[in-house]
Gaussian input, Z-matrix of N, CA and C with variables (Angstrom, degrees):
# hf/3-21g

backbone

0 1
 N
 C     1     B1
 C     2     B2     1     A1
 N     3     B3     2     A2     1     D1
 C     4     B4     3     A3     2     D2
 C     5     B5     4     A4     3     D3
 N     6     B6     5     A5     4     D4
 C     7     B7     6     A6     5     D5
 C     8     B8     7     A7     6     D6
 N     9     B9     8     A8     7     D7
 C    10    B10     9     A9     8     D8
 C    11    B11    10    A10     9     D9
 N    12    B12    11    A11    10    D10
 C    13    B13    12    A12    11    D11
 C    14    B14    13    A13    12    D12
 N    15    B15    14    A14    13    D13
 C    16    B16    15    A15    14    D14
 C    17    B17    16    A16    15    D15
 N    18    B18    17    A17    16    D16
 C    19    B19    18    A18    17    D17
 C    20    B20    19    A19    18    D18
 N    21    B21    20    A20    19    D19
 C    22    B22    21    A21    20    D20
 C    23    B23    22    A22    21    D21
 N    24    B24    23    A23    22    D22
 C    25    B25    24    A24    23    D23
 C    26    B26    25    A25    24    D24
 N    27    B27    26    A26    25    D25
 C    28    B28    27    A27    26    D26
 C    29    B29    28    A28    27    D27
 N    30    B30    29    A29    28    D28
 C    31    B31    30    A30    29    D29
 C    32    B32    31    A31    30    D30
 N    33    B33    32    A32    31    D31
 C    34    B34    33    A33    32    D32
 C    35    B35    34    A34    33    D33
 N    36    B36    35    A35    34    D34
 C    37    B37    36    A36    35    D35
 C    38    B38    37    A37    36    D36
 N    39    B39    38    A38    37    D37
 C    40    B40    39    A39    38    D38
 C    41    B41    40    A40    39    D39
 N    42    B42    41    A41    40    D40
 C    43    B43    42    A42    41    D41
 C    44    B44    43    A43    42    D42
 N    45    B45    44    A44    43    D43
 C    46    B46    45    A45    44    D44
 C    47    B47    46    A46    45    D45
 N    48    B48    47    A47    46    D46
 C    49    B49    48    A48    47    D47
 C    50    B50    49    A49    48    D48
 N    51    B51    50    A50    49    D49
 C    52    B52    51    A51    50    D50
 C    53    B53    52    A52    51    D51
 N    54    B54    53    A53    52    D52
 C    55    B55    54    A54    53    D53
 C    56    B56    55    A55    54    D54
 N    57    B57    56    A56    55    D55
 C    58    B58    57    A57    56    D56
 C    59    B59    58    A58    57    D57
 N    60    B60    59    A59    58    D58
 C    61    B61    60    A60    59    D59
 C    62    B62    61    A61    60    D60
 N    63    B63    62    A62    61    D61
 C    64    B64    63    A63    62    D62
 C    65    B65    64    A64    63    D63
 N    66    B66    65    A65    64    D64
 C    67    B67    66    A66    65    D65
 C    68    B68    67    A67    66    D66
 N    69    B69    68    A68    67    D67
 C    70    B70    69    A69    68    D68
 C    71    B71    70    A70    69    D69
 N    72    B72    71    A71    70    D70
 C    73    B73    72    A72    71    D71
 C    74    B74    73    A73    72    D72
 N    75    B75    74    A74    73    D73
 C    76    B76    75    A75    74    D74
 C    77    B77    76    A76    75    D75
 N    78    B78    77    A77    76    D76
 C    79    B79    78    A78    77    D77
 C    80    B80    79    A79    78    D78
 N    81    B81    80    A80    79    D79
 C    82    B82    81    A81    80    D80
 C    83    B83    82    A82    81    D81
 N    84    B84    83    A83    82    D82
 C    85    B85    84    A84    83    D83
 C    86    B86    85    A85    84    D84
 N    87    B87    86    A86    85    D85
 C    88    B88    87    A87    86    D86
 C    89    B89    88    A88    87    D87
 N    90    B90    89    A89    88    D88
 C    91    B91    90    A90    89    D89
 C    92    B92    91    A91    90    D90
 N    93    B93    92    A92    91    D91
 C    94    B94    93    A93    92    D92
 C    95    B95    94    A94    93    D93
 N    96    B96    95    A95    94    D94
 C    97    B97    96    A96    95    D95
 C    98    B98    97    A97    96    D96
 N    99    B99    98    A98    97    D97
 C   100   B100    99    A99    98    D98
 C   101   B101   100   A100    99    D99
 N   102   B102   101   A101   100   D100
 C   103   B103   102   A102   101   D101
 C   104   B104   103   A103   102   D102
 N   105   B105   104   A104   103   D103
 C   106   B106   105   A105   104   D104
 C   107   B107   106   A106   105   D105
 N   108   B108   107   A107   106   D106
 C   109   B109   108   A108   107   D107
 C   110   B110   109   A109   108   D108
 N   111   B111   110   A110   109   D109
 C   112   B112   111   A111   110   D110
 C   113   B113   112   A112   111   D111
 N   114   B114   113   A113   112   D112
 C   115   B115   114   A114   113   D113
 C   116   B116   115   A115   114   D114
 N   117   B117   116   A116   115   D115
 C   118   B118   117   A117   116   D116
 C   119   B119   118   A118   117   D117
 N   120   B120   119   A119   118   D118
 C   121   B121   120   A120   119   D119
 C   122   B122   121   A121   120   D120
 N   123   B123   122   A122   121   D121
 C   124   B124   123   A123   122   D122
 C   125   B125   124   A124   123   D123
 N   126   B126   125   A125   124   D124
 C   127   B127   126   A126   125   D125
 C   128   B128   127   A127   126   D126
 N   129   B129   128   A128   127   D127
 C   130   B130   129   A129   128   D128
 C   131   B131   130   A130   129   D129
 N   132   B132   131   A131   130   D130
 C   133   B133   132   A132   131   D131
 C   134   B134   133   A133   132   D132
 N   135   B135   134   A134   133   D133
 C   136   B136   135   A135   134   D134
 C   137   B137   136   A136   135   D135
 N   138   B138   137   A137   136   D136
 C   139   B139   138   A138   137   D137
 C   140   B140   139   A139   138   D138
 N   141   B141   140   A140   139   D139
 C   142   B142   141   A141   140   D140
 C   143   B143   142   A142   141   D141
 N   144   B144   143   A143   142   D142
 C   145   B145   144   A144   143   D143
 C   146   B146   145   A145   144   D144
 N   147   B147   146   A146   145   D145
 C   148   B148   147   A147   146   D146
 C   149   B149   148   A148   147   D147
 N   150   B150   149   A149   148   D148
 C   151   B151   150   A150   149   D149
 C   152   B152   151   A151   150   D150
 N   153   B153   152   A152   151   D151
 C   154   B154   153   A153   152   D152
 C   155   B155   154   A154   153   D153
 N   156   B156   155   A155   154   D154
 C   157   B157   156   A156   155   D155
 C   158   B158   157   A157   156   D156
 N   159   B159   158   A158   157   D157
 C   160   B160   159   A159   158   D158
 C   161   B161   160   A160   159   D159
 N   162   B162   161   A161   160   D160
 C   163   B163   162   A162   161   D161
 C   164   B164   163   A163   162   D162
 N   165   B165   164   A164   163   D163
 C   166   B166   165   A165   164   D164
 C   167   B167   166   A166   165   D165
 N   168   B168   167   A167   166   D166
 C   169   B169   168   A168   167   D167
 C   170   B170   169   A169   168   D168
 N   171   B171   170   A170   169   D169
 C   172   B172   171   A171   170   D170
 C   173   B173   172   A172   171   D171
 N   174   B174   173   A173   172   D172
 C   175   B175   174   A174   173   D173
 C   176   B176   175   A175   174   D174
 N   177   B177   176   A176   175   D175
 C   178   B178   177   A177   176   D176
 C   179   B179   178   A178   177   D177
 N   180   B180   179   A179   178   D178
 C   181   B181   180   A180   179   D179
 C   182   B182   181   A181   180   D180
 N   183   B183   182   A182   181   D181
 C   184   B184   183   A183   182   D182
 C   185   B185   184   A184   183   D183
 N   186   B186   185   A185   184   D184
 C   187   B187   186   A186   185   D185
 C   188   B188   187   A187   186   D186
 N   189   B189   188   A188   187   D187
 C   190   B190   189   A189   188   D188
 C   191   B191   190   A190   189   D189
 N   192   B192   191   A191   190   D190
 C   193   B193   192   A192   191   D191
 C   194   B194   193   A193   192   D192
 N   195   B195   194   A194   193   D193
 C   196   B196   195   A195   194   D194
 C   197   B197   196   A196   195   D195
 N   198   B198   197   A197   196   D196
 C   199   B199   198   A198   197   D197
 C   200   B200   199   A199   198   D198
 N   201   B201   200   A200   199   D199
 C   202   B202   201   A201   200   D200
 C   203   B203   202   A202   201   D201
 N   204   B204   203   A203   202   D202
 C   205   B205   204   A204   203   D203
 C   206   B206   205   A205   204   D204
 N   207   B207   206   A206   205   D205
 C   208   B208   207   A207   206   D206
 C   209   B209   208   A208   207   D207
 N   210   B210   209   A209   208   D208
 C   211   B211   210   A210   209   D209
 C   212   B212   211   A211   210   D210
 N   213   B213   212   A212   211   D211
 C   214   B214   213   A213   212   D212
 C   215   B215   214   A214   213   D213
 N   216   B216   215   A215   214   D214
 C   217   B217   216   A216   215   D215
 C   218   B218   217   A217   216   D216
 N   219   B219   218   A218   217   D217
 C   220   B220   219   A219   218   D218
 C   221   B221   220   A220   219   D219
 N   222   B222   221   A221   220   D220
 C   223   B223   222   A222   221   D221
 C   224   B224   223   A223   222   D222
 N   225   B225   224   A224   223   D223
 C   226   B226   225   A225   224   D224
 C   227   B227   226   A226   225   D225

   B1=1.4463
   B2=1.5096
   B3=1.2956
   B4=1.4551
   B5=1.5142
   B6=1.2907
   B7=1.4520
   B8=1.5245
   B9=1.3254
   B10=1.4418
   B11=1.5174
   B12=1.3168
   B13=1.4664
   B14=1.5118
   B15=1.3071
   B16=1.4625
   B17=1.5138
   B18=1.3178
   B19=1.4623
   B20=1.5123
   B21=1.3156
   B22=1.4610
   B23=1.5221
   B24=1.3012
   B25=1.4667
   B26=1.5174
   B27=1.3247
   B28=1.4631
   B29=1.5189
   B30=1.3266
   B31=1.4666
   B32=1.5221
   B33=1.3133
   B34=1.4574
   B35=1.5185
   B36=1.3455
   B37=1.4669
   B38=1.5274
   B39=1.2987
   B40=1.4656
   B41=1.5281
   B42=1.3136
   B43=1.4610
   B44=1.5269
   B45=1.3001
   B46=1.4669
   B47=1.5243
   B48=1.3143
   B49=1.4627
   B50=1.5210
   B51=1.3216
   B52=1.4615
   B53=1.5229
   B54=1.3085
   B55=1.4593
   B56=1.5329
   B57=1.3266
   B58=1.4549
   B59=1.5216
   B60=1.3327
   B61=1.4569
   B62=1.5125
   B63=1.3364
   B64=1.4578
   B65=1.5146
   B66=1.3132
   B67=1.4533
   B68=1.5327
   B69=1.3339
   B70=1.4572
   B71=1.5276
   B72=1.3301
   B73=1.4584
   B74=1.5158
   B75=1.3325
   B76=1.4667
   B77=1.5352
   B78=1.3137
   B79=1.4732
   B80=1.5256
   B81=1.3334
   B82=1.4674
   B83=1.5213
   B84=1.3349
   B85=1.4696
   B86=1.5290
   B87=1.3054
   B88=1.4579
   B89=1.5208
   B90=1.3209
   B91=1.4564
   B92=1.5262
   B93=1.3274
   B94=1.4573
   B95=1.5238
   B96=1.3266
   B97=1.4600
   B98=1.5342
   B99=1.3287
   B100=1.4568
   B101=1.5217
   B102=1.3337
   B103=1.4546
   B104=1.5176
   B105=1.3124
   B106=1.4525
   B107=1.5201
   B108=1.3313
   B109=1.4554
   B110=1.5204
   B111=1.3322
   B112=1.4605
   B113=1.5235
   B114=1.3326
   B115=1.4650
   B116=1.5311
   B117=1.3140
   B118=1.4646
   B119=1.5303
   B120=1.3304
   B121=1.4632
   B122=1.5181
   B123=1.3202
   B124=1.4626
   B125=1.5286
   B126=1.3530
   B127=1.4544
   B128=1.5192
   B129=1.3454
   B130=1.4667
   B131=1.5249
   B132=1.3152
   B133=1.4628
   B134=1.5330
   B135=1.3383
   B136=1.4628
   B137=1.5293
   B138=1.3192
   B139=1.4716
   B140=1.5289
   B141=1.3171
   B142=1.4662
   B143=1.5244
   B144=1.3416
   B145=1.4730
   B146=1.5220
   B147=1.3200
   B148=1.4615
   B149=1.5303
   B150=1.3095
   B151=1.4585
   B152=1.5327
   B153=1.3372
   B154=1.4711
   B155=1.5282
   B156=1.3286
   B157=1.4711
   B158=1.5298
   B159=1.3241
   B160=1.4727
   B161=1.5231
   B162=1.3425
   B163=1.4569
   B164=1.5175
   B165=1.3392
   B166=1.4664
   B167=1.5145
   B168=1.3163
   B169=1.4591
   B170=1.5254
   B171=1.3209
   B172=1.4575
   B173=1.5193
   B174=1.3291
   B175=1.4666
   B176=1.5199
   B177=1.3060
   B178=1.4647
   B179=1.5152
   B180=1.3194
   B181=1.4518
   B182=1.5163
   B183=1.3102
   B184=1.4541
   B185=1.5189
   B186=1.3172
   B187=1.4646
   B188=1.5202
   B189=1.3095
   B190=1.4657
   B191=1.5130
   B192=1.3203
   B193=1.4664
   B194=1.5221
   B195=1.3362
   B196=1.4606
   B197=1.5126
   B198=1.3321
   B199=1.4628
   B200=1.5199
   B201=1.3291
   B202=1.4611
   B203=1.5215
   B204=1.3404
   B205=1.4586
   B206=1.5179
   B207=1.3382
   B208=1.4586
   B209=1.5292
   B210=1.3084
   B211=1.4601
   B212=1.5362
   B213=1.3289
   B214=1.4715
   B215=1.5303
   B216=1.3146
   B217=1.4646
   B218=1.5233
   B219=1.3215
   B220=1.4595
   B221=1.5236
   B222=1.3369
   B223=1.4636
   B224=1.5274
   B225=1.3217
   B226=1.4577
   B227=1.4944
   A1=108.69
   A2=118.56
   A3=122.90
   A4=108.36
   A5=116.55
   A6=120.34
   A7=109.08
   A8=117.20
   A9=121.66
   A10=113.39
   A11=117.88
   A12=122.68
   A13=108.69
   A14=116.23
   A15=120.74
   A16=112.15
   A17=115.79
   A18=124.01
   A19=107.95
   A20=117.89
   A21=117.96
   A22=110.26
   A23=116.25
   A24=120.32
   A25=108.69
   A26=116.96
   A27=121.89
   A28=110.04
   A29=116.51
   A30=121.81
   A31=109.10
   A32=116.10
   A33=121.37
   A34=108.95
   A35=118.31
   A36=119.50
   A37=110.58
   A38=116.18
   A39=121.25
   A40=110.10
   A41=115.47
   A42=121.56
   A43=108.76
   A44=116.31
   A45=120.99
   A46=111.08
   A47=117.19
   A48=122.77
   A49=112.37
   A50=117.59
   A51=120.51
   A52=112.08
   A53=118.01
   A54=122.38
   A55=109.48
   A56=117.73
   A57=121.17
   A58=108.24
   A59=114.67
   A60=120.66
   A61=108.35
   A62=116.54
   A63=122.68
   A64=111.10
   A65=116.67
   A66=123.34
   A67=109.46
   A68=116.90
   A69=121.44
   A70=111.45
   A71=117.63
   A72=121.31
   A73=114.46
   A74=117.19
   A75=120.36
   A76=113.34
   A77=117.48
   A78=123.87
   A79=113.67
   A80=117.55
   A81=121.00
   A82=108.89
   A83=117.64
   A84=120.31
   A85=111.93
   A86=115.47
   A87=121.05
   A88=106.85
   A89=116.22
   A90=121.83
   A91=111.53
   A92=117.08
   A93=122.38
   A94=111.12
   A95=115.82
   A96=121.39
   A97=111.16
   A98=116.42
   A99=121.07
   A100=110.30
   A101=115.06
   A102=121.95
   A103=108.46
   A104=117.20
   A105=122.17
   A106=107.67
   A107=116.99
   A108=121.52
   A109=110.63
   A110=115.22
   A111=123.06
   A112=106.94
   A113=116.82
   A114=121.95
   A115=112.06
   A116=115.44
   A117=122.64
   A118=112.82
   A119=116.23
   A120=122.37
   A121=108.26
   A122=116.99
   A123=122.63
   A124=109.75
   A125=115.98
   A126=122.27
   A127=111.48
   A128=117.08
   A129=122.21
   A130=105.09
   A131=117.90
   A132=120.87
   A133=111.17
   A134=117.35
   A135=120.28
   A136=113.55
   A137=118.12
   A138=121.59
   A139=112.76
   A140=117.63
   A141=120.96
   A142=106.87
   A143=115.35
   A144=122.64
   A145=110.19
   A146=114.93
   A147=121.55
   A148=109.29
   A149=116.29
   A150=121.74
   A151=111.64
   A152=117.24
   A153=120.36
   A154=113.39
   A155=118.02
   A156=120.65
   A157=113.28
   A158=117.87
   A159=124.72
   A160=113.23
   A161=117.88
   A162=121.40
   A163=111.46
   A164=116.53
   A165=121.09
   A166=110.65
   A167=116.59
   A168=122.80
   A169=107.06
   A170=116.69
   A171=120.50
   A172=113.69
   A173=118.44
   A174=120.42
   A175=112.76
   A176=115.99
   A177=120.81
   A178=109.29
   A179=114.49
   A180=119.04
   A181=108.98
   A182=114.72
   A183=122.76
   A184=106.56
   A185=117.49
   A186=118.98
   A187=111.24
   A188=112.98
   A189=122.23
   A190=106.29
   A191=116.57
   A192=122.08
   A193=112.61
   A194=116.84
   A195=121.70
   A196=114.85
   A197=118.09
   A198=122.01
   A199=109.16
   A200=116.03
   A201=122.29
   A202=110.66
   A203=115.60
   A204=121.47
   A205=110.20
   A206=115.39
   A207=120.06
   A208=106.89
   A209=117.08
   A210=121.41
   A211=111.79
   A212=116.92
   A213=120.50
   A214=111.88
   A215=117.36
   A216=120.25
   A217=112.63
   A218=117.43
   A219=120.14
   A220=111.37
   A221=117.01
   A222=120.75
   A223=113.54
   A224=117.17
   A225=120.42
   A226=110.65
   D1=124.66
   D2=175.39
   D3=-99.29
   D4=131.78
   D5=179.72
   D6=-128.81
   D7=54.45
   D8=-179.99
   D9=83.25
   D10=2.73
   D11=175.92
   D12=-149.24
   D13=173.91
   D14=-173.68
   D15=-73.88
   D16=139.04
   D17=173.83
   D18=-145.17
   D19=142.71
   D20=174.84
   D21=-65.37
   D22=146.97
   D23=176.36
   D24=-67.92
   D25=144.05
   D26=-177.99
   D27=-110.06
   D28=129.65
   D29=175.74
   D30=-101.06
   D31=135.28
   D32=178.99
   D33=-131.20
   D34=143.19
   D35=177.57
   D36=-58.22
   D37=143.31
   D38=179.56
   D39=-63.82
   D40=149.80
   D41=177.31
   D42=-72.94
   D43=-173.54
   D44=-178.28
   D45=-51.56
   D46=143.38
   D47=-175.88
   D48=-59.10
   D49=-26.93
   D50=-178.25
   D51=-75.91
   D52=-14.54
   D53=-178.59
   D54=-88.55
   D55=117.79
   D56=179.73
   D57=-93.78
   D58=123.64
   D59=-178.05
   D60=-113.65
   D61=132.46
   D62=-178.79
   D63=-92.45
   D64=142.84
   D65=176.21
   D66=-72.83
   D67=134.81
   D68=178.46
   D69=-69.19
   D70=-22.13
   D71=-177.98
   D72=-86.74
   D73=-43.30
   D74=-173.90
   D75=-118.77
   D76=-7.19
   D77=179.75
   D78=66.38
   D79=11.81
   D80=176.01
   D81=-91.19
   D82=155.82
   D83=179.82
   D84=-63.11
   D85=144.79
   D86=175.19
   D87=-98.46
   D88=114.40
   D89=-177.26
   D90=-109.80
   D91=7.02
   D92=-178.84
   D93=-71.48
   D94=163.67
   D95=178.75
   D96=-68.54
   D97=-32.83
   D98=-179.56
   D99=-118.81
   D100=153.16
   D101=177.51
   D102=-110.83
   D103=142.75
   D104=176.83
   D105=-103.76
   D106=118.93
   D107=-178.87
   D108=-107.25
   D109=119.82
   D110=177.67
   D111=-135.55
   D112=132.58
   D113=-178.12
   D114=55.94
   D115=37.61
   D116=179.42
   D117=59.02
   D118=24.05
   D119=174.54
   D120=-126.13
   D121=158.38
   D122=-175.40
   D123=-103.50
   D124=137.64
   D125=-172.82
   D126=-136.73
   D127=154.10
   D128=159.55
   D129=-71.83
   D130=145.60
   D131=179.10
   D132=-56.84
   D133=-40.09
   D134=-178.01
   D135=-73.12
   D136=-11.10
   D137=179.60
   D138=-92.60
   D139=-8.79
   D140=178.17
   D141=-82.69
   D142=95.09
   D143=-174.52
   D144=-133.28
   D145=156.30
   D146=176.01
   D147=-65.66
   D148=134.44
   D149=-179.38
   D150=-61.98
   D151=-35.38
   D152=-177.33
   D153=-86.67
   D154=-58.42
   D155=-173.02
   D156=-92.84
   D157=-8.83
   D158=179.49
   D159=66.51
   D160=14.62
   D161=176.91
   D162=-71.62
   D163=148.22
   D164=178.20
   D165=-64.14
   D166=139.38
   D167=176.59
   D168=-109.08
   D169=95.00
   D170=-173.00
   D171=-98.09
   D172=-33.53
   D173=-176.10
   D174=-108.78
   D175=-49.80
   D176=-176.54
   D177=-135.98
   D178=154.42
   D179=175.04
   D180=-145.46
   D181=162.22
   D182=177.26
   D183=-124.44
   D184=153.58
   D185=-179.53
   D186=-135.70
   D187=149.66
   D188=174.36
   D189=-150.26
   D190=127.81
   D191=178.39
   D192=53.59
   D193=37.21
   D194=176.99
   D195=78.34
   D196=4.54
   D197=179.53
   D198=-105.85
   D199=146.96
   D200=-179.82
   D201=-94.34
   D202=143.07
   D203=-179.81
   D204=-139.63
   D205=151.95
   D206=168.04
   D207=-78.27
   D208=168.65
   D209=-177.56
   D210=-58.50
   D211=-46.17
   D212=-177.60
   D213=-60.20
   D214=-47.24
   D215=-177.78
   D216=-72.93
   D217=-31.10
   D218=179.03
   D219=-65.32
   D220=-40.38
   D221=-176.73
   D222=-92.67
   D223=4.26
   D224=179.29
   D225=-77.50

């Protein structure tokens, strides 16, 4: 969960197989074994990207107004 500063991404086991969960980034179903939760929303790992430069956010992220940013773009 990013709350305006950096936090490591949290992995959680997927819920029951019958429950279809949509990715916050692409709106497609997440069928992976694990779910990636950032900003209290669920994502595919490849969809967690900086809003400005579109770079992958693998370790830390920053947020403003519900959007994800890398460190460089957040402080720009």
